[in-house]
N, C-alpha and C positions, 0 to 999 in steps of 0.2 A: 669108175665105180658108179653103179646105179644107186641113187638115193630116192627116198620116198617122202612126199610132202602132203600135208593137208591144207587146203585152201578154204577158208570159211568166209562166206559173204553172198554176193549178189550174182544171180543169173538173169540175164535179159535176152531178148531177141533183138538184135541190132539190124535196122534197115538203113543202109549207108548209101548216100548219094554223092556223087561228084558233080559239082556245078560251077558255073562262072562266079556266082555270088549267092549269098543267102537271099531268100525272097523278101520283098517289101510287102506292106499291107496290100491285100487284094491283087497280088501279082502271082501269076503262074509261071513256073520255070520248067524247062525240059532238061533233065539231067544228062550229063556227058557219059556217066557210067554209074553202075549200081551193083551192090553186093549185099548178101545177107549172111550173118554169122551170129553165133552165141556171143554175148557180151557181158560186161560187168567187170569190175576191177579184179576180184578173185578169180573169175572165169578166165580172163585173158592171161592172167599171171600163171594159172594152172596149165593152159595150153602151151605157153612159153617154156615152162619148167619141163613139161613132157617132151616138147620138141628137142630140148637140149639133152635128152637121153635118160630122163628120170621117170619115176612113177608118180603120177599126180592124182590126188583124190579131191573132189570138190564137194563141200558140204553146203547145201543151200536148199531153198524151197523151189521145186519145179512143178510137181502136180501132174495131172493127166489131161489137160486141155489139148485139143488137136495141134495147136501151134507148138507145143513142146516137142513134137516130133522133129521139127527143124533144128531145135537146140540139141536134142539128143544125137541126131545124125552128125552134126558138126563136131560134137565132143567125142563121139565114138571114133570118127575119122582121125582125131588128134590124140586118141588113146588117153582120154581123161575119164576117170571113173566118177560117176555121179552118185552121191549119197543124198537122197531126197528126204528132206525134213517133213514133208507133207504130201505123201503119195495120193491122198484122197482129194486134194485141192483140184477142183474142176474149172475154176475161172482162168482167164488168160494170164500167162506170165507177164511180167513187166516188159513192155516194148519200147525201145528207144528209136526215135527217128533222128538221123544225123545228116547234116549237110556239110560236105567238105568243100571249101573254096579252092578252086584249082590253082590259082597263082600263088597263094600263100600257104596252103596246107592247114589253115585254121579251120576249126570245126564249130558248128552250132548244134546243140543237143537238146532235145526235149524228152523227158522220161519221168515216170513216177518212182523209179528206183524200187526199193523194197518196202515202201510205205505201207502197202496193203498185203505184204507177204511176210510178216514177222512170225517166226516160229517160237514155240515153247521149248524151253531147255529139256523138258521131259521126253521130247521126240528124238533125241540123239541116239544113234546106234551104240550098242555096248562095245567096249574095248576099242573105241574109235581111234585112239592114239597108238595102238599096237603096231610096231614096226615103222613108226613115223619118225623121220629124222629132223623135220622142221615144220613149223606151222606159220601160215600167213593169215592175217585177219584184216578185212577191209572196212569193218565198221558198220556193215549193213544188216548184220544179225547179232545185235548186242547181247541178248540174253544167252544165246548159245555160245557166243564168243567168249564171254566171261568164264563160263565153266571150262571151255577148252583151254583157255589161257592159264587158269588156275591149275588144272590137271597137268598141263605141259610143264609148268614150273616145277611141280612136285617130281616129275620124271626127268628133269634136266633136258627137256626138248626146247630148243631155242624158238622164241616167238618173235615174228616180224609183224609190224603194223604198216599197212598202206594208208598213210595219212593224206589222202587226196584233199579232204576238207574236214573240218571239225564236225563231229556228230555227238550229240548228247549220249552219254554212257561210256565214252572213251576213257573218262577219268577212272572208271572202275576196272578197266583192262590194263591201263598203263603200268601199274605196279608189277605186272608179270611179264613185261616186254623186255626183250634183249636188244632188238633193233627197231628204232623208230625211223622210218624212211618217209618223209613228209614232202608235200609240194609247197610251193610258195603261197598257195591259197589256204594252207592249214593254219587257222588262227583259233587257239583255245580261248576260253573266256578271259577278257581283260588283256589280251595280247594285241599290241598295236604294230609290232614289227618282228623281224626274225630273231633279233636278240631276245625279245620277250618270250618267243616260242622256245628257244633253247633253254632259257631260265626256267620256264614252266615245266618242260619235260625233265630237266635235271632233278627237280623236286621229287620225282618218282624213282630216282636212282636207276634210270635207264642207261646201260653202259655205253651204247653206241647210238648216235643221233645224226641224221643227215637231212638236209633240205635241198631238194632239186629245184632248179629255176629255169626249166626249158633249155634254151641255148646258152644260158649263163652258167658259170661254174657252180658245182655242187658245194655247199658249205657243210662241214661235218665237225662233230665233236666225238672223240673216242677216248674214254678215260680222261687223262689230263691233256690230251693232244687235240688241237683243233687246226683247221686249215680249209683249203679249197681244192677241188679237183676239176680240172678243165674237161669239158666234154667236146666231142667231135663237132666241128662246124660244117653244116650241110645246108643245102637248099631243100627245105621240107616239101614233100608232096601231100602228106596227110599226117597230122599229129594225133589223130584219134588213137587212144589206147597206148600211147607211148609210155605213160607212167605205169600202166598195168604190166606192159611187157618188160619194162625196167625192173619192176618188183619180182616178176617171175625169174628173170635172169639173175637178179641178186640172190634169190633163194638158192639157185643152182651154184653160183660161184662162192657164196659165203661158207658152204660146206667143204670148200677146197682151199681157200686162201684167206688173206687178211681182209679186214673191213674196208680199208681204202682201195685195195686192189679189186675187191668184189664190186665196189661202186664204179670204179673206172671201167671194168669189163662190161658191167651191165649197161653203162651209158653207151658203149659201142653197139650193143645189140639194139638198144632203143633208137639210136641214130639211123641204123640200117632200116628199121621198121618205118621210120618217118619218111623214108624215100620211096615208099610204095603205098598205093591206094588200098584202103581197108586194113584189117587187123590180121590177115593171114598171108597175103601175097609175098610178104618179105621173106617168108620161110623158104621160098624157092629161088632166092636171089643169089647170084654169084658173089656179091659183096658180103653177104652174110656168111657164106662158107669160108671166105677169106678171113672174116672177123673172128671166127670160132677157133682158128688154128694158128 
């Protein structure tokens, strides 16, 4: 069955380098490999959701700067529809420069994210949630996301948040969330550990909560049930976008199966992605096709 999802958040242009190490002060490095792709949590999640056989719509700020053509080409190739919140914006989109360390798969990222590209909620297209089965919000467009989350709640459309890190304004969206999928770096105000995070999120009556921890087991709370889900153990080549890809896969699987099973299946997709350089090459891998069936 083909499902449709709306992904709300950040679009960047990612310049991704594979190198022996990150550069030190005043050091010049020659990269081993290099790739360019559209990036951002909601963007990579949308690409993954589309790859898994669904219809993905991405709501973000793109604009008309010449660099946006690279972003548009990538997303068209991956059949992701762009809903631009500011078509008149002529300045550069956010650009991320990323260095992947070859031996460990760890990444170093510098980006301004959506700091200079916040959209007004009045710029949203009409009937944006028509025929949408699920919504994912990454926290980079808070004003728009709040309206989307409120409207989705009214229409019984499940809302997922990508809690990569805490962002001011999340507290206004959390009351409308069905699935809070957070990273180990997600720390709301006054939270010192993961137990505090679960307690904080429970106050918003979120039915399903999970915290991913990289190669460590996923911790989850679903209703009155809590536990851990083991993730595949791999030798990572590149961890860039692993959480984004996990979220996109989760949105696909949660429309078909239980919360815990969706988490487990999404972790398999993310594990395959981590074994390939960049955020797109994993889609052509034999391991991935075996993982899907």
